[in-house]
Backbone as JSON, one array per atom type, in Angstrom:
{
  "sequence": "MKQNQQLKINQVESPATTEELATLEKEREKHENILKLLPDGEENIERLKSIVQKSKEKLESREHQFAITKDSMVKENKKLKRKLEEFTSQNTINVKPSIEDQISEI",
  "N": [[91.38, 111.65, 150.14], [90.23, 109.34, 151.35], [92.01, 107.62, 150.51], [94.41, 108.34, 151.94], [93.41, 107.68, 154.45], [93.27, 104.92, 154.12], [95.87, 104.24, 153.72], [96.95, 104.85, 156.2], [95.67, 103.15, 157.92], [96.59, 100.68, 156.7], [99.26, 100.95, 157.54], [99.1, 100.89, 160.2], [98.14, 98.25, 160.65], [100.24, 96.71, 159.69], [103.37, 96.68, 160.9], [105.76, 96.26, 159.62], [105.57, 97.49, 157.13], [105.96, 100.27, 157.75], [108.57, 100.2, 158.45], [109.7, 99.34, 155.98], [109.01, 101.57, 154.51], [110.68, 103.45, 155.74], [113.11, 102.39, 155.05], [113.03, 102.65, 152.18], [112.81, 105.47, 152.07], [115.18, 106.27, 152.93], [116.88, 105.15, 151.0], [115.92, 106.59, 148.8], [116.73, 109.25, 149.45], [119.5, 108.87, 149.37], [119.79, 108.32, 146.56], [118.99, 110.84, 145.58], [121.03, 112.45, 146.59], [123.1, 111.61, 145.22], [122.5, 112.19, 142.63], [122.71, 114.77, 142.77], [125.41, 115.14, 142.79], [126.14, 114.48, 140.19], [125.95, 116.51, 138.04], [128.32, 117.96, 138.65], [130.39, 116.39, 138.11], [133.04, 116.12, 136.91], [134.4, 118.1, 138.41], [134.09, 116.99, 140.87], [135.63, 114.54, 140.68], [138.19, 115.64, 140.16], [138.51, 116.66, 142.81], [138.45, 114.4, 144.27], [140.79, 113.26, 143.15], [142.65, 114.89, 144.18], [142.47, 114.63, 146.89], [143.13, 111.96, 147.14], [145.94, 112.14, 146.31], [147.02, 113.82, 148.33], [146.69, 112.06, 150.47], [148.43, 109.89, 149.84], [150.88, 111.23, 149.75], [150.99, 111.97, 152.53], [151.05, 109.33, 153.59], [153.57, 108.39, 152.46], [155.27, 110.27, 153.64], [155.03, 109.55, 156.29], [155.84, 106.98, 156.29], [158.57, 107.39, 155.6], [159.39, 108.74, 157.91], [159.0, 106.7, 159.8], [160.89, 104.86, 158.82], [163.2, 106.34, 159.52], [163.15, 106.64, 162.17], [163.0, 103.9, 163.05], [165.49, 102.8, 162.12], [167.17, 104.4, 163.92], [166.37, 103.39, 166.36], [167.03, 100.7, 166.04], [169.79, 100.91, 165.94], [170.43, 101.96, 168.45], [169.44, 99.82, 169.99], [171.32, 97.84, 169.18], [173.62, 99.09, 170.34], [173.02, 98.99, 173.03], [172.88, 96.3, 173.52], [175.45, 95.48, 173.09], [176.68, 96.8, 175.11], [175.6, 95.5, 177.36], [176.51, 92.87, 176.93], [179.25, 93.37, 177.29], [179.25, 94.28, 179.89], [178.1, 91.98, 181.23], [180.18, 89.97, 180.57], [182.3, 91.14, 182.03], [181.5, 91.12, 184.48], [181.31, 88.25, 185.04], [183.9, 87.35, 185.16], [185.0, 88.84, 187.25], [183.46, 88.06, 189.41], [183.23, 86.78, 192.56], [183.47, 83.69, 194.02], [180.72, 82.1, 195.69], [180.01, 81.82, 199.32], [179.04, 79.33, 199.82], [180.01, 77.87, 197.64], [182.77, 78.15, 198.04], [182.96, 76.65, 200.45], [182.16, 74.07, 199.51], [184.34, 73.46, 198.02], [186.32, 73.11, 199.77]],
  "CA": [[91.24, 111.46, 151.6], [90.0, 107.96, 151.62], [93.38, 106.86, 150.22], [95.16, 108.53, 152.98], [92.94, 106.87, 155.59], [93.63, 103.58, 153.82], [97.32, 104.11, 153.93], [97.18, 104.89, 157.63], [95.11, 101.81, 158.33], [97.6, 99.74, 156.39], [100.54, 101.19, 158.29], [98.78, 100.45, 161.72], [98.14, 96.82, 160.59], [101.5, 95.99, 159.45], [104.48, 97.61, 161.24], [106.9, 95.9, 158.66], [105.43, 98.5, 156.07], [106.6, 101.48, 158.02], [110.1, 99.85, 158.24], [109.96, 99.31, 154.53], [108.96, 102.81, 154.0], [111.79, 104.2, 156.27], [114.32, 102.01, 154.28], [112.87, 103.22, 150.86], [112.94, 106.87, 152.14], [116.71, 106.44, 153.01], [117.28, 105.0, 149.63], [115.58, 107.89, 147.97], [117.6, 110.36, 149.94], [120.75, 108.62, 149.02], [119.85, 108.59, 145.2], [119.01, 112.32, 145.42], [122.38, 113.03, 146.81], [124.01, 110.96, 144.07], [122.11, 112.82, 141.52], [123.25, 116.18, 142.88], [126.6, 115.18, 142.42], [126.34, 114.19, 138.83], [126.26, 117.62, 137.24], [129.61, 118.48, 138.83], [131.22, 115.15, 137.94], [134.44, 116.47, 136.58], [134.91, 118.75, 139.58], [134.19, 115.96, 141.98], [136.66, 113.6, 140.32], [139.38, 116.43, 140.66], [138.48, 116.75, 144.25], [138.92, 112.99, 144.77], [142.15, 112.93, 142.92], [143.46, 115.75, 145.1], [142.4, 113.96, 148.44], [144.03, 110.72, 147.12], [147.33, 112.51, 146.17], [147.28, 114.23, 149.65], [146.84, 110.91, 151.39], [149.61, 109.34, 149.3], [151.95, 112.09, 150.34], [151.13, 111.82, 153.94], [151.53, 107.98, 153.84], [154.92, 108.39, 152.18], [156.06, 110.94, 154.65], [155.01, 108.72, 157.59], [156.78, 105.75, 156.0], [159.96, 107.81, 155.65], [159.61, 109.08, 159.25], [159.07, 105.41, 160.44], [162.11, 104.21, 158.57], [164.29, 107.06, 160.25], [162.9, 106.15, 163.66], [163.33, 102.52, 163.15], [166.99, 102.87, 162.08], [167.84, 104.98, 165.13], [165.98, 102.35, 167.42], [167.84, 99.49, 165.85], [171.22, 101.23, 166.43], [170.34, 102.11, 170.03], [169.22, 98.32, 170.46], [172.56, 97.07, 169.1], [174.58, 99.67, 171.16], [172.69, 98.53, 174.27], [173.24, 94.87, 173.56], [177.0, 95.47, 173.16], [177.02, 97.28, 176.52], [175.17, 94.47, 178.26], [177.46, 91.81, 176.78], [180.47, 93.77, 177.88], [178.97, 94.08, 181.42], [178.07, 90.54, 181.77], [181.43, 89.4, 180.52], [183.26, 91.65, 182.92], [181.07, 90.57, 185.85], [181.56, 86.83, 185.14], [185.33, 87.29, 185.4], [185.24, 89.48, 188.55], [182.51, 87.53, 190.37], [183.9, 85.86, 193.61], [182.55, 82.51, 194.36], [179.72, 82.38, 196.93], [180.5, 81.13, 200.4], [178.62, 77.85, 199.51], [180.91, 77.36, 196.49], [184.0, 78.05, 198.72], [182.87, 75.6, 201.39], [182.15, 72.87, 198.82], [185.7, 73.35, 197.45], [187.24, 72.44, 200.72]],
  "C": [[91.12, 110.05, 152.08], [91.4, 107.13, 151.43], [94.38, 107.1, 151.33], [94.78, 107.7, 154.22], [93.35, 105.42, 155.41], [95.03, 103.29, 154.19], [97.59, 104.07, 155.4], [96.67, 103.69, 158.23], [96.15, 100.73, 158.04], [98.88, 99.76, 157.17], [100.24, 100.65, 159.79], [98.76, 98.89, 161.63], [99.37, 96.09, 160.45], [102.67, 96.89, 159.73], [105.66, 97.4, 160.3], [106.9, 97.08, 157.48], [106.08, 99.76, 156.48], [108.15, 101.26, 158.09], [110.53, 99.87, 156.86], [110.05, 100.68, 154.02], [110.17, 103.63, 154.44], [113.18, 103.76, 155.34], [114.2, 102.67, 152.81], [113.18, 104.75, 150.93], [114.48, 107.11, 152.21], [117.31, 106.27, 151.67], [117.14, 106.1, 148.64], [116.56, 109.05, 148.1], [119.03, 110.07, 149.34], [120.95, 108.72, 147.35], [119.86, 110.05, 144.8], [120.31, 112.93, 145.5], [123.28, 112.79, 145.67], [123.68, 111.91, 142.92], [122.61, 114.23, 141.5], [124.66, 116.27, 142.58], [127.12, 115.04, 141.0], [126.8, 115.34, 137.99], [127.72, 118.21, 137.45], [130.63, 117.35, 138.97], [132.65, 115.43, 137.86], [135.18, 117.21, 137.8], [135.15, 117.8, 140.79], [135.3, 114.96, 141.81], [137.99, 114.33, 140.53], [139.66, 116.52, 142.1], [139.05, 115.59, 144.83], [140.26, 112.77, 144.43], [143.05, 113.7, 143.89], [143.47, 115.07, 146.47], [143.4, 112.64, 148.24], [145.51, 111.05, 147.08], [147.79, 112.97, 147.57], [147.6, 113.04, 150.56], [148.05, 110.01, 150.98], [150.81, 110.0, 149.83], [152.21, 111.89, 151.74], [151.7, 110.25, 154.32], [153.16, 107.89, 153.59], [155.8, 109.13, 153.16], [156.04, 110.27, 155.95], [155.88, 107.41, 157.43], [158.21, 106.16, 156.19], [160.35, 108.19, 157.17], [159.79, 107.76, 160.15], [160.46, 104.9, 160.14], [163.34, 104.92, 159.4], [164.22, 106.47, 161.66], [163.23, 104.88, 163.95], [164.83, 102.25, 163.16], [167.73, 103.36, 163.38], [167.53, 104.08, 166.36], [166.84, 101.17, 167.32], [169.32, 99.65, 166.25], [171.32, 101.35, 167.76], [170.32, 100.64, 170.62], [170.65, 97.67, 170.39], [173.68, 97.62, 170.06], [174.28, 99.02, 172.59], [173.0, 97.01, 174.58], [174.65, 94.65, 173.79], [177.38, 95.83, 174.63], [176.71, 96.05, 177.51], [176.05, 93.26, 178.19], [178.81, 92.18, 177.47], [180.31, 93.66, 179.46], [178.89, 92.82, 181.87], [179.32, 89.76, 181.67], [182.35, 89.88, 181.43], [182.84, 91.15, 184.27], [181.31, 89.14, 186.03], [183.04, 86.63, 185.41], [185.62, 87.74, 186.87], [184.4, 88.8, 189.72], [183.3, 86.49, 191.3], [182.85, 84.63, 193.86], [181.82, 82.74, 195.64], [180.43, 81.54, 198.03], [180.29, 79.66, 200.3], [179.62, 77.27, 198.67], [182.35, 77.06, 197.35], [184.1, 76.81, 199.75], [182.91, 74.24, 200.64], [183.51, 72.48, 198.17], [186.66, 72.82, 198.51], [186.9, 71.14, 201.18]]
}
C-alpha cells in the first residue's frame, strides 16, 4: 500500500514519469504483439509472400494498362498534330490579306 502511495506521489511530482510510463506501455504492447506472431512464423511468412505476390501482379497489370493507354494517347496526339498542321497550312494559303495589308500595297 505504501508503495502504491509512493508511486502516486512520484507521478504527481513529475509529469514526465507518466509520459515515460505511457511510452513504456506502448512498447510493451508492441513486444507482446510481436511475440504472439512468433509461434506462427512460417504461416505469417507465407501470408506475407502471398501479399507481395498479389501486389506484384497488380503492379504489372497496371503497368501494362498504362502502356496500352499511353500508346493510344500518343497515336491520338500524332493524329491531331497532323490535322492541325494540315489545317494551318491550308489556311495560310487561302487567307486573304487584311484591308490594312491591301492599303499598304497601294
